[in-house]
N, C-alpha and C positions, 0 to 999 in steps of 0.2 A: 705466272702471277695471277693469273684466273684462277688457278688452282688450289693458291693461297687465299685467296679473299672468301671460296666458298668453302676453303676448310673452317676459317673464322666464322663465318656464316650459321653455319652447321658448329660450330663449337656452343656459338652466343645461344643455339634453339635449344641445344643440349640442357643447356646451365638452365633457359629460363623454364623448360620445362622440370628440370630435377628440383628448382629451386622452388617453384611456382609451389605447386602440391603440398610443401613441408611448412611455409609459409603459412597457407590455408589452413593447415591441421592443427598448428602451434595455437593460430587466432581461435580455433573452434572448443578448444580444450575446456572454456570454464565459457558458462554463461551466467550474466549478469541481470538480475529480477530486482527490481526497485516497486516501491509503491508511495505516493506521496499526495495528500490533498492538501489543493494547490489554493485553498481559502477563498473562495467567492473571486475564482477568477472569469469575472465576465466583462468583456466590453463596454466600450463608452453608448454605442447602440441600442437605447432603451426601445425601439420600432419592434421589436422583436420579444418582447417583454410583456406579460401580461397580468404578474404577479406585482402590486405593490411592495413586497420583500425586494425582490430581483430591480427592481426600477432603483432602489434604495443602494444595493449593494452593490448598484453597477460601476467601471469606472468612473471619474467625473468629468475625463475627456481625454480625446486621443492620443497628447502629449504621457499622459499617466499612466492607457494601459500599454503603446509600446514602452513604456519603461518599464514594466512588468513582464511583459516578451522579453523584452531582452535580458534582465535577470534569472529568467526561469531559464531561458536558454542555455548562460552563462553556469547555470547549478547542473542541470542535467547534463551537460557537456563534461561538462564536472566528473559526475559519477557514470557516465558511459556507458547507460546498461544497453545490455540487448533487449529490453521490451520494459519498459516503465508503464505501471497504470496509475491511471491521477483519476482524484475524485475530485466535486465543487469544483465543477470546469461547467459554462455555460452551454456548450454543444461544440460539436464537429469544428466549425471552423474557429474561434478562439487556440485549439489544439493544433492546427492546421498551422495557425500563426506563429506556432512554438516551434516546429518540423521547420519550417520554412525562412527561421532563424538560425537554424541548428544547422542548418545546409549554409547559409549564405554566411555565419558568420565564422564558424566552429568546422564545414566541409564534413558535417555528419546527415548522412541521409537515413529518415524515419516516415514511415507510412503509417497511419493516422485511422487507429481502429473506434469506429463510433454506429452508435446506435442508438435512438431517440429514447428515453427512457420515459418515466409516466408523475416524476414527481411534478406537480402542478402548484405547488406550494410554492416552494422556493426558488424553483426548474434548475436545480441544482442537477448535474449528468456525471459521471464517468466515462473516462476513455484508455486506451493503451497510445503510446509512442514504440513503433514496432520497429528494427532494423531494414534498414532495401535488403532484400533478396528472398529475408524469411517468407515460407507461403504460411497463410493465417487466413480463417475463418473467425469470422466474427457472429456475434448473434444472443438473443436472448434468452432466457430458457422460459419454458411454455407453463402459466399458472393455472392452466385449462381445468387440470383433476381438483386442483382446492376449492374452487369458485362454490359457495354456497357453505362453508366448510370454516366454521369461526376459530378453530383452532391453528389455521395459516392464514397467514397475511404475505402478499407479494411484494417483492422488495421493489420496487419503485424506480433505487436507482441500481443497476448491475450492471456486467457483460459478462460473456461466456468469450472466452479467444482460444481455440484450436490449432497450436502451431505446431512446426516440425523445426528440432534444433537440434542437429550434430545428429541427425535419420532416427531419432526418438519423437514420438507423438507425446506433446503436453497438453495437458486441460487446463486454462486460467478461468479463473473465476472472479473478475475483482467486484468489489458491494462497497457500500456506504448506508449503515444502517441507520435506522431511525432512532435520534437521541432523545426526544423531548419526550418518550412512553416506553418504559420497560416492560411494561407487558406486549406493545406492540412487537419491542427487538424479537421479544422470547417468541410468539407468532413467526417472526420473518425468518427466527433459528431452525426451527422445525420446517419452516419451510425448505431453507435452503443446504439442512441438512437430509431429507428427504430426496432432493434431487440429485444430490450428488452419493447417494448411500451406496449406489452400485459401481460407483468407481474408485470410493476408496481402497479398498484390498488390491484390484487387477491393472489401477490407468496409475499414469504420472499425472496427479493431481494436484494445483495447486489454488487453492482460496488467498486471496489479499486484501490487503481492503482498510478503510476504517470501519472499525468495527463499533465503533461507539459505548462500548459497554467500559463501566469505571472499576472495577473488576482487573486489578494487582494479579501477575502471572502466577503467583501461588496460592491467592483466594481464589481461584477457580474451583467451580463444583459441579457435580453429574446435573443438574438443575439448571444450572445459568446459563446463558444467553451463549456466551461461547464452547460450556462445555458440553452443550445440546452439540453443537458442531464441530464439533472435534470427536462427537461420537461417543462420550462416558455414560453415555446412558447402556449401552449397553455392554455385560460382564467382560469380553473378548476386548482383545488390546489389540490386534491384529487389525482393526477398522479404525485406529484412532488415527488422525491426524497430530500431526508433528508441530509443536509451534516454534517456529525459529527465536521468539524472546526467552527460551532457557537456553539463546547460545549465548545473549546479550550480560555483559556487566551492568551496565545504565538500562533499564529498558524504558525510561518514558520517552514518548514520541509526541509529546503535546506538550506548550506551552505550560500548563496546568500544572504538568507531572503525571499528568495518568499517561496510561497505556491504551494507548485508542487505536491504534496501526498494527497491524499485525500481517505474518508469511504464515500459512498453516500449509504442511507437507503432505504428502500418502509418503507411506510407508516405501513405497520403491523410491522414492527419490532421498534416502534413509541411510541405504543398505549398501554394499559393497560392488554392486554393476551398474552399467551404464552412468548416467547422469546423478548427481546425489548430491545433498547439501552438505556445501566445504567451510562456510565463513556468513558472520551476519553482522552488520553496523549499522547504527541509527547516524547521520549527518545533521547536526542540529547548526551547526555550523552552517551549513547551505541555507538553512531558514532564518535565522537571524541575523540580521545587521545591527550594530552597536548596542544600544541597550533594549532589551526585549522591550517589546510596544505594550504586551498584558494588555489588550485591548478587547472586549466582548462586543463590539461593536462592529465589527468587521475587520476591512482592512485600512489601518490608518494614514489615508490620503495625505492627512495635512503635515505630515512629517517628511520631512526632506528626504531625499531618496537612500543617501547613505544610512539614515537610521532607519527607515522602512522594513518591516520584516515580509519576508517574501511570504512567508507565510505561517500559523500557528500549531502545522504542524511538520513535524520533522520526517525527511524522508528516510523510510527503513530499506534497505541495501543487503539484498543477500546472491551470494556464491554460489552454483552451483560447478561440480568440478566431472570430467568426467572420470572412471575409477582409476585410478592408479594415478593419475595427474596430478602432483605436486602442488597446493596451493598454502600461499601463506596466509593467515589470519590477519586482519590489522589488527594492531595495535588500541584498545577502544580507546577516543579522548578523553584524556582525565578532565574532570572537571576544572572550575576557577572556587575559588572560595568562595564568591558569592552564590555559586550554584550548588556546591555543598551546603552553603548556608540557609537557601528556601529547599532545597530537598528535605534537608532535618526539620524545619519549621513543619512544611509537608507533611511528615510523620508523625511531630508531635501532636500538631491538629487529627491524625488518622485514630491515633492512640487514646485521644480527650473526648475524642465522640463515638469511640468502645468504651472506653470505660463510662461514659455519660448515660449508654444506652444499657452499660451489665445492671447502674446503681437503681436504676426506671425500674430492670427487670427486678432486680433484690429487693426495689418497693410494690410491689406488684405480688411479687412472691409474697412479704410480708401482710400485704391488706388481706389476701388472701386467707393464708393462718389465723390473721383477728376474725376473721370472719368465721373461722371453722370452731375456734376457739368460744365464739360468743352464741 
């Protein structure tokens, strides 16, 4: 009888040894990466805020903030990312609140990567949630070399993350560029490209976040902010970053219809060895609840929870597979008639603006011709 029990125990141990690594390997075949601007994700405590704007945009009370923590945790659990980059957060504490809720409610263990940024006007910042067990190092990039050079501007909201996934080292830089000043955004783009130039051709590099550029994917030029970051100012293509937007059918990432949020990857992450970009999707349905808020004044706390949008930005989710591992490309979410109508109206406005610009340019040319004739 004793020998029989010993054999059963040995068999059980053998099964655990055999099945355990196979299960872990299957889980590591894909790497899910997301980026999401959480729209003024500030708690109700204003004692640590120094700007009137951040105080104004903070949650009105504890219950409202708890509701946002809960709904963001539900949405992130739905995405189930390996790593998610977050923008427009107040500090590391509010991101830890989401991590705690993910653990308590969804049994998902995440660690927070946060280093204090330098935006004193909005006091917004950026951070990451990283699945527990993934080694990482978080830091800010050094702006010292650019001090005094007015062609460059520091990125007050950015965070570099170095991780090891599936045995491969990956460098991520999440950003939230300036929205109000295109010239300053161009200077930030030059800084970011200079920082990352040496890594593009040789490393697994990903730049992601809220780029705040109004350009559509097909409108990017070599001297635009996005073109500079992607490396279009050199004649070579081997140092160009690939924009995952190219793989999207619907590229809007904001309620305005703009393509503000991007995931850019280096050539090594698009080839046929190691980790490679397999698919990308936007998850509009996770951000918009009920009717689109369309509020330019921040979070619509006056609306009931079922109508209050989580954010005016949609999460963008990219899946990377190990070479040779099959990955199902998710079907794009079909647009509703209301969304199609809004998109068509936005396109009409865009075309009308272009026509107006051409008419003005034509009038200027005619005026110059008249001056020459006179």
